[in-house]
C-alpha positions, -999 to +999 in steps of 0.1 A: +573-340+714+606-327+699+604-315+664+634-323+643+649-297+616+633-315+587+600-317+606+603-278+614+611-269+578+581-288+566+557-270+589+570-235+579+570-245+543+531-254+551+524-224+566+539-204+539+518-222+515+487-215+536+493-178+538+503-174+502+471-193+493+450-169+515+467-137+500+459-150+467+422-149+475+420-116+455+439-120+424+448-093+403+426-104+375+418-082+344+385-074+358+376-068+394+359-097+409+320-092+415+318-065+386+313-068+345+337-060+320+343-024+310+348-020+270+341+018+267+368+035+245+355+071+246+375+091+274+355+086+303+356+123+317+339+133+284+313+106+285+303+115+320+301+156+315+277+146+284+256+126+304+254+150+334+243+175+310+216+151+297+206+144+332+201+179+342+182+190+309+157+161+320+158+175+357+149+211+343+118+195+322+107+176+352+108+204+376+096+230+356+063+208+349+061+200+388+062+237+394+025+248+392+012+224+421+032+246+442+008+279+433-024+286+450-045+315+433-076+326+450-093+349+424-125+353+443-117+389+448-086+413+444-075+413+481-080+376+483-061+371+450-030+393+466-030+375+499-028+344+483+001+354+463+018+370+494+041+338+499+052+338+465+059+375+464+083+368+495+098+340+478+107+360+446+118+389+465+144+366+485+154+350+452+160+383+435+179+394+467+155+424+472+136+438+498+151+472+507+155+478+544+142+442+554+173+426+544+198+451+561+219+430+585+227+450+619+259+440+635+267+471+649+276+471+687+265+506+696+247+524+670+210+512+666+199+501+630+192+533+609+162+540+591+166+555+556+146+582+549+121+588+521+132+621+504+143+630+472+177+654+471+182+679+439+219+679+434+242+703+416+281+708+419+306+730+404+307+715+367+265+706+362+236+726+378+209+704+392+181+718+367+193+703+335+166+718+314+137+739+319+108+743+295+076+756+290+058+723+295+083+706+321+118+707+335+145+682+340+164+679+375+193+658+387+184+639+417+194+609+441+174+593+465+186+571+495+180+534+490+204+513+515+232+525+539+256+543+520+235+534+484+216+561+466+197+559+435+201+587+410+190+595+380+165+623+365+132+638+377+110+651+350+083+677+363+053+690+343+043+725+343+012+719+356+000+697+387+011+658+381-020+638+372+001+605+371+035+595+386+059+569+363+091+554+366+108+550+332+138+524+335+166+526+306+185+496+294+219+490+312+237+508+284+215+539+282+215+569+303+187+588+314+199+616+296+199+597+264+161+586+269+153+623+275+167+638+246+194+659+267+223+637+250+220+622+217+208+584+209+171+582+213+150+594+182+124+618+194+094+596+190+109+570+216+120+596+241+090+583+261+097+602+296+096+637+278+062+623+262+048+615+294+061+646+313+046+666+287+009+649+291+013+658+329+030+629+344+059+632+369+087+608+355+119+596+375+147+582+354+168+561+372+207+549+364+216+516+361+249+496+360+261+492+327+274+463+308+309+477+300+342+462+312+351+467+346+377+493+352+378+493+311+399+462+315+390+435+290+417+411+306+391+408+337+363+392+312+337+408+331+313+437+329+302+459+357+270+441+358+285+407+365+314+423+387+283+433+413+264+401+405+294+378+417+296+392+451+261+401+458+248+367+446+269+350+473+259+374+501+220+364+492+216+398+473+216+408+434+225+435+409+185+430+400+178+431+436+196+461+444+183+481+413+147+469+423+153+484+458+164+517+439+130+516+422+106+506+450+124+535+471+117+558+444+082+547+445+082+554+484+090+590+476+063+592+447+036+579+469+044+600+499+045+632+481+014+625+455-020+633+455-043+603+467-053+577+443-029+592+418-019+562+392+015+549+392+032+536+361+064+518+356+078+510+319+113+498+311+133+485+278+159+455+278+174+454+314+149+481+325+122+461+309+132+432+329+134+452+363+099+468+356+084+433+351+098+421+384+092+451+404+057+453+392+052+418+403+066+423+438+050+459+444+010+462+441+012+501+442+021+499+407-010+505+384+003+498+351+035+481+334+050+487+303+076+461+294+096+462+261+122+438+244+128+416+273+108+385+260+136+365+243+154+339+262+140+330+300+126+297+284+162+288+292+176+311+316+210+300+314+212+314+278+211+349+294+241+370+307+252+359+340+242+388+356+206+375+353+212+341+369+183+339+397+188+308+419+159+284+414+138+310+391+128+282+365+118+257+392+098+282+407+086+308+386+082+313+345+071+344+330+033+335+329+036+329+366+053+363+371+027+381+347-002+365+369+016+383+400+007+420+381-027+409+377-053+422+375-031+454+371-024+464+337+006+446+315+017+461+283+040+441+263+056+455+235+075+433+209+109+453+203+145+442+198+164+437+227+200+455+234+231+439+220+250+417+247+284+404+244+278+369+248+315+358+255+321+387+279+286+385+295+286+345+294+256+341+281+244+313+252+229+325+220+196+310+213+171+315+183+149+343+190+112+329+194+082+351+182+063+366+209+032+344+202+053+314+211+064+330+244+050+314+276+037+348+288+006+343+268-002+313+293-007+336+322-042+348+309-052+310+314-041+312+346-063+338+357-091+340+334-115+358+361-093+387+357-104+403+324-082+427+299-054+432+323-029+416+298-026+441+268-005+426+242+002+450+210+003+443+174+033+422+168+045+431+130+082+438+124+100+442+156+109+477+161+149+486+165+142+507+195+115+508+224+086+529+230+069+534+195+033+549+189+012+520+202+032+512+234+031+550+245-005+553+237-016+522+258+005+535+287-006+571+287-047+558+283-041+536+310-024+563+333-053+587+321-030+613+304-030+623+269+003+625+251+008+649+220+017+637+186+056+638+182+051+663+157+040+689+181+069+682+203+099+704+204+137+688+203+161+696+229+193+708+219+217+679+234+243+692+258+277+679+268+275+658+297+298+624+288+320+635+318+292+636+344+274+608+334+306+585+334+315+600+371+283+593+381+280+558+369+314+552+386+298+565+416+270+541+416+292+512+407+312+520+440+283+526+462+271+490+452+306+474+457+314+490+493+278+480+503+284+445+493+315+444+509+300+456+540+278+427+539+311+404+533+327+423+564+299+415+586+289+383+574+311+363+602+286+375+630+257+367+609+267+330+601+277+328+640+240+340+650+227+315+622+243+284+634+271+283+664+251+306+686+219+284+683+240+249+684+263+262+715+242+294+728+262+292+762+294+303+741+276+336+733+273+347+770+310+334+782+323+354+811+358+365+817+380+338+832+413+327+847+406+289+849+430+266+831+402+242+824+368+248+816+341+221+816+330+208+783+295+204+765+277+172+761+281+161+725+242+157+716+236+196+726+255+201+693+247+172+672+212+174+678+213+204+654+233+186+625+207+172+610+186+204+606+217+223+592+230+196+572+195+192+553+196+232+550+230+232+536+225+205+512+187+217+499+192+251+499+228+261+493+240+231+472+209+217+460+194+184+463+184+162+437+159+133+452+163+111+424+168+073+435+200+058+426+201+028+403+217-003+412+252+003+406+259-023+382+296-017+385+321-025+355+358-027+355+392-031+337+425-034+347+448-005+341+480-007+363+497-032+379+532-030+401+549-054+426+528-040+453+492-027+440+469-033+409+446-005+396+414-008+382+390+017+363+356+012+377+321+027+364+290+026+383+254+037+374+240+064+393+208+080+376+197+069+337+221+092+321+250+099+347+276+073+357+303+077+386+338+065+376+370+066+393+404+044+398+406+017+426+439+008+439+441-025+457+475-033+476+485-069+472+493-073+509+454-077+513+441-111+530+412-130+525+405-129+563+411-090+567+389-056+557+410-026+551+402+012+554+397+033+521+408+066+515+390+084+486+415+105+473+401+134+452+418+153+425+418+190+419+403+214+391+409+199+356+423+167+367+416+130+361+419+100+386+451+092+366+470+117+383+466+101+415+478+066+405+506+080+386+519+098+417+506+131+417+498+151+451+535+141+463+528+103+457+502+104+483+488+071+466+518+050+471+521+064+508+487+053+516+491+018+498+521+012+514+502+012+548+477-010+541+448+016+528+428+009+500+429+042+475+399+050+455+406+081+431+370+092+415+366+115+389+347+149+398+331+169+370+354+200+373+370+193+342+366+210+308+365+246+321+330+263+308+317+229+303+311+224+341+307+259+346+275+259+323+266+226+340+262+247+373+246+272+354+218+250+343+217+237+376+212+270+392+179+274+371+160+246+395+183+254+427+210+232+420+246+234+419+276+215+405+279+195+439+241+184+435+257+161+408+287+153+428+269+144+458+248+118+437+278+103+424+297+098+457+266+086+472+270+059+450+304+055+453+303+049+491+279+025+489+295+003+465+328+006+485+310-006+513+300-039+494+334-049+486+348-080+507+381-061+511+365-030+524+355-022+563+325+001+552+327+020+584+363+032+577+359+050+542+379+084+543+379+116+522+412+133+512+409+160+486+434+187+471+424+218+459+389+215+439+390+186+458+398+201+493+367+221+485+349+188+480+362+178+513+339+201+533+312+197+509+311+159+503+314+144+535+298+169+557+267+158+537+274+120+533+281+108+569+290+074+555+324+094+553+342+086+584+368+112+582+375+140+559+409+160+553+408+194+532+441+201+516+449+230+497+417+250+498+403+257+536+401+293+540+377+323+547+354+310+519+331+343+517+363+363+513+374+338+491+344+342+468+333+379+472+361+401+486+369+428+461+399+441+483+422+410+482+442+395+455+434+359+465+399+364+457+376+346+429+365+382+421+393+387+395+395+351+380+375+330+355+359+312+382+324+326+376+306+295+388+318+298+424+293+320+440+266+302+458+234+321+467+232+335+501+262+309+510+279+342+526+254+346+552+248+311+563+279+285+555+317+293+552+347+265+558+338+267+598+302+261+593+307+234+569+333+217+591+307+216+619+286+193+602+318+167+605+314+165+643+318+139+659+337+125+629+377+135+623+385+163+605+417+177+594+432+206+574+464+207+554+479+238+547+513+247+521+527+282+538+532+292+500+497+280+486+482+313+470+448+300+471+446+322+505+468+337+530+476+316+562+460+339+586+426+334+565+433+293+572+442+296+606+414+321+618+385+299+600+401+266+613+400+280+651+364+281+651+363+248+641+389+237+670+369+256+692+338+235+690+356+200+689+375+208+723+341+225+736+327+190+729+359+172+742+368+161+711+401+177+704+419+149+694+397+143+667+410+175+647+442+190+636+456+214+611+494+211+597+512+242+580+540+228+559+569+250+539+553+240+506+525+250+477+495+242+466+495+202+471+492+173+495+523+169+516+508+136+529+529+131+563+508+144+593+478+140+572+488+098+565+495+100+605+461+113+610+442+087+589+462+059+607+455+070+642+416+075+634+409+048+610+441+020+615+458+008+586+461-028+572 
C-alpha cells in the first residue's frame, strides 16, 4: 500500500503524540509521585544534625545498659577471679593501646626483634648531676629505663637510707614535674609531697615524667596540647598516649619486681592525669597490691566531656569505672576526693560539665558487683574537696596498706628548691620527641603491616613471586580473592568505622519540588532512617525519561561543609548537568560533616560506644539505596557513588561496605590515608589542622585506601586526581592506587578500574569519570 504524503504526516503526528504521552508519564509535579508532601521550614541540615545527636544519646544509654551482660566474674577464689577477668584485661589493654613489647611490630628484613632490657639507668650530664639530693633519710636520683624501641621512661628514683620495705610508683599530673612533687622545685606543699614521705617511711619510689598539656611547640595557632599531638597520631596506629605511659609504668614495675625482695608490696598512686593512669595500670597489672587514685572522678560518666587525649574507643560500651575498679579487686583501691587539675576546655577539646559528688559516681557500684571480696575499696571521708592531692587521710591509708609508717609533717625537713627549669624542659622535649619518633616508625612500617593483614592473606601467592621476564602472567580466579571480602568488610564496618545494628524504619518518603529547568526537575527528598534521624538529598530527574525506561543513578556526594544544593546549582565543575544530559538520574545526599565541631562532637560521642561519623552515614545511605531502587525510573542494579573531598573519603567507605552501590569514584581525596592522618613530617597531614576527628582507632594497621578499595572488587572503581590538589602529593595517590590496580589486573579485571590525573585542583573534572560511568553503567 502506498502512503500519501497526508497519510504519512498523520502517522508521524500520531507517533509524536504517543511518544510525548509516554514521556509525560513522570510529570514534574510539586511533589514526587509516590511520596508525601514535605513541609518542614527548618533548614534540613540543622534538623538532621540535631536528630543524629539525639540518636547517639539514645544509643549510648542502650549500649551502656547492655554492657553488663558481657561480664563473667568467677569469685570462687582470687585465682579463678583473675582468670575470669583475663579476656577483659586483654581487651582493655588493646583499647588503651598498651601492652609493651607484645604490641611491637617487626618488619625489619635483617635484624631480629630486639628485646628491651629490664634495667634502671642513673644518668647525669655536664649541667645536672645524677644525684639531685642526698639526705640522711633518702636520696633522689635522675633515672631512665627502656620501654619500647627508642622510648625510655624518665623521672626520679627515691631510695631510703635502709633496706626498702615497699616499692611505690607515684605518678604526677601531666602539668606537674616529678621535681615539684618531690620538693626539689617549688609548687607542692610539704604535706602533699607523697614520694618524699613514703621514701622517709622506707619505700623505694619512682616518679615518672608525663607528657604535659602545654601548646605543641609553644604555638597556640595549632590549637593542640602536647598530649593531643601524641594522641592523634597514636590513636590511628592502635596506640594511645595513655597506653604509652602505662607501658612506661609497667616497665618500671618490671624493674622493681626484678630488683625487689620477694613478696615486697608494690603500690601505685596518682593525681589528675596520674590518677587515671594509676587506675588503668592497676586494673591491667595484678602485681600492684595497693592503688591510690586522687582527683580523677569527675567526668567519665560522659567520656566525651573529657580532654580529647582521653578518648578511648568503645570505652563506655565495654567498661565503666565500676567495671575497671572490679579488675583491681580484691587488691586495695583508695579513692581520695580532690580537685582535678585545671584544663583548657577549648584547646583540649573537652565539654564542661557539672562536677558530681563522689557519692554519685559509679565507682561505688563496684562493691556490689563483687560482694564476695570485703574491704578492698577504701573511700576516704568526703568533706570539702582538697585543692591538692595526697592529704593526710590518703597518705596514711596508703602507708598502712603498704605496711610502712610515715612521719608527721612537722618532723619532715624541707628541701631547699634548686634551679632545674632548663633541665625539666629539655627532658620533657626529649620524652615528647621519643614518642613522636616511635609513632612515626609505626606509620612508616604500617604499609607492610597492612599487606600482611589483608593482601597477603587474600592473595598469598603474591608474597612468593619469583623473578620473571614473561610478558604475560596468569591471573587468579576471582573467588580466591572475594572469598575473603565478607570477612574484611565486616571487620572494617564493625571494628574500624563502627556499626549500628538498628533496623531501618519504613522510608516514608516526603518531597517538594525546588527547581525546574527545560531539561530536568529537582526535588528535596526526606527519608526516615531511625526514630530520631532521617536522610535527605536532592533528586534530579532528566525530563528525557520515558515510561518504559529505567535509568542508572549517580549519587553525587558533596564535600566538607557542603550542601546538596551545591551539586544542583552547578558546583564541582557542573557535574550534575553533565550527568543529566547523558541520561543519568542524579541524587545529591546530605552528609553530616557540616557545622564543624557539631559533627566532630557527634563523632566523639560515637567513639565512646565504638562508632564513628560513618556509622551514621552508612545507615542513611543504606536507606537511600533501598529507596532509589524502588523508584519506577531507576534501575536498582545501576546505582553509582561519585564523591568529592569528604565525599571522596565517603567513596571509599560507604560503597565498599554497602554492596548495593555498583560502582564508586573517589575524587579529590584518594591518598595514603595513614600518612594523611598521622604523618608528622609532611605538610599534607591532618596533624597540623583542625580535623581532630580524622583518626580512626587502629585503622593504620588495617585499612588504608588500597585495602578499602579491595572491598569494591569486582565492582568498578575509579580515582580522579587534580595535580594541584593539596589534599596530598601526586606520588601518595599514584603509589596507593598502584596497589589497587595490581589486584584488579591479577584478577583479570583491569578494565574495571582507572585513575585520571588532570591539570587542576581540588574538584571533580567530570570528563573521563563520566566516560567511565557510561562504560560500566550505560546511560539512558
